[in-house]
N, C-alpha and C positions, 0 to 999 in steps of 0.2 A: 417749767416742769418737763421732764423727759423720761423716756423708757430705757432701761438698761438693756444690755445685750442678753443677759440671762432671762429677763422678762420677755424680751422679743422672741427668743427661741423657746420660751415656756419650758425650761428644763428643770424648774424647781417643783412643779406640780403637775399631776396627771389631769386634773379637772380644772385648770386655771383658765387663763385667757386663751380664746380660740382665734388668735390672729397672728399676723407677722410671720407666716411660714412655719407654724407649729406642726410638728410631725407626730403622728400617733405612735405611742410607744408600743413596740411589739413584744410579745411574750418570748422568753428565752427558748431558742431552738426553732422559732417559727419562720426564720429567714430561709427561704429555699430558692433553688434555681434549677432550671431545666438542664439535663445532662446532654451535652453535644455527643454525637455518635462517635467521634474520633478522639474522645478524651476519657481519661480514667475517672470513674465515678467517685473515687476517693479524694483525688487532688484537683480535679478539673483542669488537668494538664494533658497535652497530647501523649498518648501511650506509645511506648517503644516495643513492648512485647505484650500484645493484647491477649487477655484471657477473659473468660466469662463464667459465671455460676450457672447451674442447671436452669435457673429461672431467667437468665438473659441479662444480668447486670455485668457490665464490662469494666474491667480493671486493668491496670498495668501490673505485670507479674511481680516486679521488684517492690512496688509500693504496697500491694496487698499482702505480700509475704511478711514484710516488716510490720504491717498493722495487725495481721492475724496472730503474730507471735505474742503481742501484748493484749489484744482484744479479739478473741475468736468469734466475732459477731459481724454479720453483714451490715455495713454502715448505711445501706439504703433501705433494706427491708426489715432489718432487725432479727433475721433468722440466724441460727448457728452457721458458722462458716468453717469449712474444712479445705485445706490446701489441695488434698488429693481429689476433690470433687471439681476443681477448676478445669475448664476445657480450653485448650490452646486454639486460638482463632487464626485463620489464614485469610487475610485481606488481599484482594487483587488490585494492582495499580495500573493505570494506563500509561501511555508514553509521556505524559506530562506530570506523572507522579501523584495523580489524584486517585483516591479510593473509588472503585467502581465495581459493577457486577461483571464477573468473567464471562457471562453468557450474552447479555444485552449491551454491555459496555456503557450502561447509564451511570453517570457520576453520582455518588452518594452525597446527600446533603442532610440538613437537620429535619427535612420533611419527607425523607425516603422511608419506606417500609422495608427494614433490613432483617434478614433471618440468617441463621447458621445451622449447619447439619452436625449433629452431635458426634457421630463416629469419625468424621474427617476434620471437622472444624472449619470447613470452607464456608465463606460468607457470600450470600447471594441477595438479590432483591426478591421480595416476596412475589412479585409479578412473574419472574422467571420460574420459580419453584411451582407456582400455581399452574402456569401454562404447560410446563414440560414434565412435571411430576404428578401433581395431584389430579389434574383434569384427565390425564392419559393413564393414570394408575400405573405409572412406571417409577417406582420409588427407588431410584438409583441416583447417586451423586452425579451432578451434571459435569463434573470435572474428571473424576477417576472411576465412575460407575460403581462406587461402593454402595451396596444395598443398605437401606435404612427403613424404619417404620415411621408412621406419621407423627408419633410422639417424640421423635428425635429432632423435629423442626423446632428450633429455639428462636424466639423473637427477641432480637437485640434492640430494635427501635420501632415503635409504632406511633406514627404522628397523631393518631386519635387518642392514644393513652400514653402520654409522655411521662417518663420517670423524672423525679426531682430528688435533689440531694440537699441536706442541711448545710448552709454556708458556715454556720458555727462549727460544725464538725470539720469542714474543710480548713477553716482557719486554725483549728486546734492541731490538725495533722501537719500543716505547713509550719506552725511554730515549733512543733517537736522536731521536724526535719531541720529547721534552721539552727536550733540549739544543738542537735547532733552534729551538724556541719561545723559549728563553732568549736565544739569540744574536740573534734578530730583535727581541726585546723591549728589548734594551739600546740599540737605535738611537734611539728617541725616547720621550718620556713619553706621547704620544698612544696608542701601541700598548699600553702598560701599562694605561692607563685603559680602552681598548677591551676588553682582556682581562677587566678587572674587571667592566665592564658586561655582558659576555657571561656571566660566571659568575652575576651577579645575575639576568640574564634566564632562565638555566636553572633557578635556584632558584625564581623566580616561576612558571615553566612547570610544575615539579613540584608546586608548591602549587596551581596552578589545576587540574592534572590530578586531584589528590586531591578537590577540590571540584567537579570537572566533572560528576559524575553528577547532583547536585542541580540545577545550573544548566541542564543539558541537559533534564532532566525538566520544569523550570519553563518553559523556552522552548517545549517541545513542547506542554505543557498550554495555554499561552497561545495558540499557533497553532491548536490544536484548538478553543479557545473562540471565537476570531475567526471561523473558518470553520465555523459551526454547520451550514451546508448540507452539508458534507462530513464531518460527525461520524459515526463508526462506532457500531455497536450494542454495542461493548465499550469498556472504559476503557483508559487508558494504563498502568495498573498501578502508578502512583506511590504511591498510598495503601497498597496491600498491601506494596510494597517497603519503604516507610518504616516500616511497622509491624513488619516482619521484621528489617530491617537497622538497626543503630545508627549506621551511617556516613552515612545519609541524613537530611535534614531532615524531621521529621514532617509529614505531610499528612493532613488529616482529611476530605477530600472527593474524590470520584471525578470525573475529567474524561474525557469521551468522546475516544477516539483520532481522529486526523485521517486520513481516507482520501484516496487519490489522486483527483484531479478526474476523470480519465479513467475510473477504475474506478466512481466514483459514476454517471457518465453511462451506462456500459454496463449497470449494474444497473437503471437507471430508464427506459431507452429502451423505447418501445412502438411497435407498428405494423410495417409492411413498407416496404421501399425498392424503387424501380423504376429499372432501368438499361437503356440501349440500347447495344448493340455494333453498330457499322457495319462490316461485313466487305466484302470484294471480291465476295462472292456474295450479299449481301443484308443485311438487318437482323435482329438477334435482340433481343427484349425480354425482360428477366430480372426476376423477382420474387425479392427477398431476404428471408429469414426473420430479421429483425433481433431479434425478441423471443426466439427460441429460440437463435440463435447470434450474440450481439451482437458479440463480438470479431472473428469471421471476417468478418462483413458490414462492420464498420467498416474492417477492413484492405482489403477489396475496394473499398469506396466511396472511401476516401482515395487508393488507387492510381489509380482512374479519374479522380478530380479532379486528380491530379498529372500526368495524361497518360502514366502509366507504360505503359499497354497500347497506345499509339499506334504503329502500324506493327509490331506484334508478331505473328509467325506462329503458326499452329497446327502444331507440329512432329511430332505423332503422331496417327494416325487408324487405328482398327481397325473394320472394318465389323461391324455387328450388336453392337458393344460400346460404344465411346466415341471422342471426339475431345478431344485435350489441347492446351492452350496456356498463355500467360501468362509464357513465358520470353523475355526480350528478346534473349538470345544465340541462340535458336533451336536449342539443342543438347539441351535437356531437363535440363541440369545447372546452370542458372543461375537467376537471379531471387531477390529478397529481399522480405521483408514491408515494411509501412509503417514498422515500428519498426527495421528493419535487422537483425533477428535472428529466428530461428524462434519461433513462438508455439504454445501447446498446442492439442490437439484439443478440439472441442466436440461430442462424440458425444451425440446425443439419440435416445431409443428411438422416438419418434413419427416421426422423419424417416428415410426409407429410400430406397434406390435402387430404388424399386418401379415406375417407369414411365419412358417415354422423355422426354428433355429435363430430367432432374434435374441440377442444378449442384452440384459437389462439389470439395473441395480435393484436389490431388495432393500426395503426400509421399513421402519415402524411409524412413519409419519413424514410430514413435510420437512425437507432439509435434514434428514437423519441418515445419510448414506455412510456406510462404513466399508467393510470388505466383502459382504455377502452379495451374491449375484444369482440370477436364474436364467435358464434357457427355455424358450417356449417350445412346446410340442405342436401347437396349433395357433392360428391367429387369435390374439387376445387384445383386441382394440379397446376393450373396456378399461384396460390398464393405462391407456394413453393419458398423459397429463398427471399421472400419479407416480410413475417410475421413469427413471432416465434410461432411454435406449442408447447404448454406446457401441454396439457392434452386432455381428451376426456370424453364424457358422458358415464357412465357405468350403470346408472339407471334413469328412467324417460323418456323413449321414447315416452310414451303417452303424456306427458307434452310438449315435443318438437314438436309433431304432432299438438297439440292444438295451440302452438305459431305460427307455420307455417300457420295454417288455418285462422288466424286473418287477415281481410282485411286491406289494407294499402292505403295511398294516392299515386296515380300514379306519382305525381310530386316530392314529397319529400321523398317517401318511409317510411313515418312515420306511425306506426300502428294507425288505426282509433279508436281502443279500447286500453285502457291502459294495458300495460304489464310491470310489475315492480317486482323488488326483494323485498319481504317483510322482509326477514331476511336471514342470512347466518350463517353457523356453520362449524367448522373444527373438523373432527373426528380423523384423524391421521396426526400428525405434525412431520416429521423427524427432523426438525430444533430444536424443543423443546426437542426431545429425545437426540439429540446431545449435547445440553447444559446440560441436566441432567447427561449424561455419563461423560462429561468433569468435572462437579462439583464433581461427585463421585470420579473420578480419582485424582483430585487435593486434595480432602480430604484424600484419601488413601495415597497419596504421603506425605502429611503433617504429617500423623501419623507414617508412616514407613520410611520416608526419600525419597528424590527425586530419588535415584538410586536403582535399583532392586538388592537384594542380594539373592543368591541361593547357595546350597552346590556345591562345585567343580567349582566355577566360576573363580577362579584364573587360570592362565596359567599352573602353575606347576601341579595342580590337574587334569586339562583336559589332560595334556600329559600322565599321569599315568592311566587314565581311558578311553581313546579314542584311537581306532586303526587308521591306516592310512586312512581307508575308511570312517571314521567318525562314526563307530559303537561304542556305549557306552557299555562297559563291566561292569560286576559286580565289585563293589569296595570292597576289603577285609576289614573286620573289624580289630580293633586293636588287639583283642584276637587271630584271625587267624594269624596275622603277628607275634605275639609272639610265636605261635605254630611252625612257620617255623624256627625261630631263636633258639627256645628253644628245648623242648622235643617233639615237634610234636603234642601236645595235643591242644585242643581248648581253654584251660584256665580253671581256677578253677571254678567249678560250672556249666560248660557247659555240656549239655547232648547230643547235636546233633553233627554231624560231622563237621570238620573244613571247612571253606569256601575257595574258590579258589583252587590253586594247592597244598595247604598245606597237604591235606589228602594223596596225592600220595607220597610226600616227607616223610611223617610220616611212610607210609607203607614200603618204601624202607629203611628208617632208622632202622625200627624194624628188617627187614630181615638182614640188615648189622650187627646190634648188636648181633643177634643170631649167625651169621657166625663167628663173632669175638670171641664169647665165645668158639666156637669149634676149634679156632686156625687156620682157613683156611686163614684168611686175612694176618696174619704175614708171612705165607709161600708164599703167593702171592706177597707180597711186597718184600720179600727177593729174590725170584727168578727173579724178574725184575731188582733188583738192584737200585731201586729208593727210596729216603727217604720218610718216611711216614709223611705227613704234616697234620696239623689240618684241612686245607681246604678240602683235598681229603677224609680225614677220616670221615667227617661229612656226605657226601652224596653219596659216591661211594658204590654201592651195590656189593654183591657177584656175580661173573661171569662177571664182567665188564672188566676183563683183556683182553679178546679176542677182545672186541670192541675197547678198547684203543690201542691194538696192530694194529688194522686195520686202525684206524684214525691217530695214531701217537701222539695225544695230547688230552687233555680234559680241558675245561674251569672250570669245577667244579661249585661252586656256586658264583664265583667272589668275595669271601670273602677276598682273599689276594691281590686283585688288588689295 
């Protein structure tokens, strides 16, 4: 007796035997799956042109348009669907091509809380929108400052309330797409070949993606090697990664990572900058602390060079406190930095609002610096740690007094008489000086080679010309060396004395030769009973027998070693 395959699978009866891997029969349309954040809710395939409905269901534009022409119903919620209600989404990618938040740069995954802003379509993490928009009551798009209302925040993915799609509907859509593709493919052979080429291209793309990590690491290492002037103090990490992971090609040497050119400049710039602001009440000469606050000063100087502050008013003035400007709109809510987005604070403990005429950045929160700045009328040390001090007034105190004397509106603190910047000029720019020095250095390296060459640079030469204490001694010339080995003279044609210790050896040699002519040396050697060698005969002077007797031996000139 045996059990058939049909009985084992229990495919003949709903209430039959409950054994052998029996699967409970599901009702039609009850198969559902959670929708990944980066896939179309209709096909469960990665989207190419993402759009969403007003309630946050994400589709691919081409797929939903073809589906809506046949069935104008939302396949997820069942509500009526109109193409003109779809919102184009703008996802931000990081350097590795992953979807992430453009503010916090956190990579999106299936458990991220993702929202979109209806007027712009920009996609953010809910954490960024909550911290920078809702809590501060600043309802402006974090990318382009487009105003919006709270109802414009669309939830695309909430991990606590995940959306699901019917797999039966997905299978139906895919079957219709395959049938349409077969109908179109029967038209001509060219379309069939194009489909085959597309499949081969996708296969190659997957293969390249698998090998991509090694190729990208190699290209980055090469780039860092080429731009040695921008090399960081840390490596790319390729050697450690290849040692840990077997999917990477082994790398046995570390390569310095490549830093951004602007960041290298900000780290190395020295000195102070000087700028003049020409107002309708007079001139103000400003000194900028570029070494302490390099990014803030660079932003201010580049805006001045761009003419950004030309005809810009001072929109706020409080007597015995400060005067604020730098907003081209004149409302106090506009203005942007040189990079187009807010940049972080540069709070330095030594820089303080401790006197009249201090130049500082205006902001509406931490790390929200733009183009607006203010000048103090009195010490305002309660602002320390909240605003970046980046300069001071070094000329034009009478102009500052005139600006403080202008009456203002008691409700808005706006000057009743116009105070504006007519023009601005940069006198000293350390950043431009750095670029010029770097250009000259690169040209010099191209002419003479990238590495410095100097006499005695090799280790062997340094060993012969440097003492244990690092003192550089005089290096004997080739003629003086010949005089030591030869006849003790400084060479043919030389008129001066020999360099180094050669002159002492030459003097002793001369005395020894004189003694040898008198016959004293032979008697000395015979009395001692030691053979006369060429090494001792070269440098041993007369009268050295007593010293030799005291010490017991002599190294000579090491010629016989």
